[in-house]
N, C-alpha and C positions, 0 to 999 in steps of 0.2 A: 504494500500500500504506500508506504512512505517512499521507498525507492526500489527500483528493480535493478537487479544485477544481470548484465548480459554476458554471454560467453564470447570472449574474443579469442582470436588466434594467437595473440602475442603473449598470453599468459597473464597480463594485468586485466582484471575484470573492468568493463566499462560501466560506469555508474550513471543511471538515468534517474533524475529526480523529478517527481510529479508533486505539485502542490495540492494538498488536500483542501478542496474548496467547500466542503460540507459545513464546517463551522462558520465560514464567512457568509454563506447563504443564510444560515440560521440567524446569525446576528443581524443581517440585513432585513430579514423578514420581521424580526422582533422590533427593530427600529421603525419599519414601515407601519406596523400595527400601532405602535405608540404614537406615531405621527398622525395617523387617521383618528385615533381616539382623542387626541388633544386639540385637534382643529375644531373650533366652534362651528356649530351648524348655522349656516347663513340663511336668513329668512329673506325671501324676495317679495317685497311688498311695493306696490305702486299706488300712490295716493292720488285719487281722482276726485275732482269736484264735479259731481253729476248734477245736471239741472233738475229742479223740482217741478213736478207736474202741477199746473194750476188750472185744470179744466173744471168748469162749473158743473155741478151735478145736473143730470138730465131729469126733467119733470115727467117725461113719458115713461111708462113701465116698459121693460124689455119685452120683445116679442116672445111668444111661447116657443119652447123647443119642439122640434119635429122628431118623432121616433120613427126611424126608417128601418124596418126589419127585412132581411133577405132570407127567405125560407130555403130549405134544403134542395128544392127543385128549381130555385131561381125566381120564385114568386116574390114580388116586391110589395110590402105593406107600408103605406104612408099613414101613420097614427092608427094602425089596425085596419085600414081600408086597402084592399088589394087594388093594384093598378098596373097598367101595361107601360111599355117603354115610352110611347108617345105622350101619355099623360104625365109621366115622370119628368120628361124633358120640358114640358110646358110649365110644370110646377117649379122646376129648377130655374127656368128662364125668368119666371115671375119673381122668385126669391133673389136671384142674382141681380135684377135690375134695381132692387132696393139699395139705399146707401148702406155703408158698412155698419153704421150704428143701429140701424133698424132691421138688419138681416137676421133671420132666425138661425138658431143653432140646430145642426143636424146630428142626431145621435144614431149612428148606424150600428145595428146589431146583426151581424151575419150568423147564420146557423153553423154549427160545427161541421156539418156534412155538405155545405154548399161548395160548388166549384169556385175556384179563384177567379175565373173569367167573369162570373156574374158580379162579384164584389168589385172587381177592377172596372167593369163597365159602368157601374153606378158611380164610383168615384170619378171616373173620367168624364162622365156626363155632368156631374156637379161642377167639376173644375172648368169644363168647357163653357158652361153657362154662367160663370162668375160667382159661384157659391164659395165662400171662404171659411165659414165657421162649421167645420166638420170634425166629428170625433167618433172613434170606434169604441163602443162599449161592450163589455162582456168578454174581455180578453182572457179572463181566468178560466174559461171553458177550454182553451187551447193548451193549457199547461198540463 
């Protein structure tokens, strides 16, 4: 380990010296760990002065939420009333033309067994007609 003796032809053995670096590496690792422990944890905080909202309260009550259910076979129920795609498009168009403050919220509740294309079609139709307040409820059934 410390040194190797080679066999030479002249009779004098040739001495090869290798430095044992294991203790040096151990000391270096201990010093590195000590350095990491002693460095204080830096907190990165950015102080921002955010503007305060001063909007006056609205006197009109918010519009009622629309419960939009999509059944397992793709049937669309608007507050419990079944409707076809054309009527759904017309209702979305009417709701999309209202200003953002008076637009109804849509609570979409897809059935667990419904195909994705039915839900995606309803969402695309709502987006195409300008409906912005959309939420999917009942996600716990998919877990």
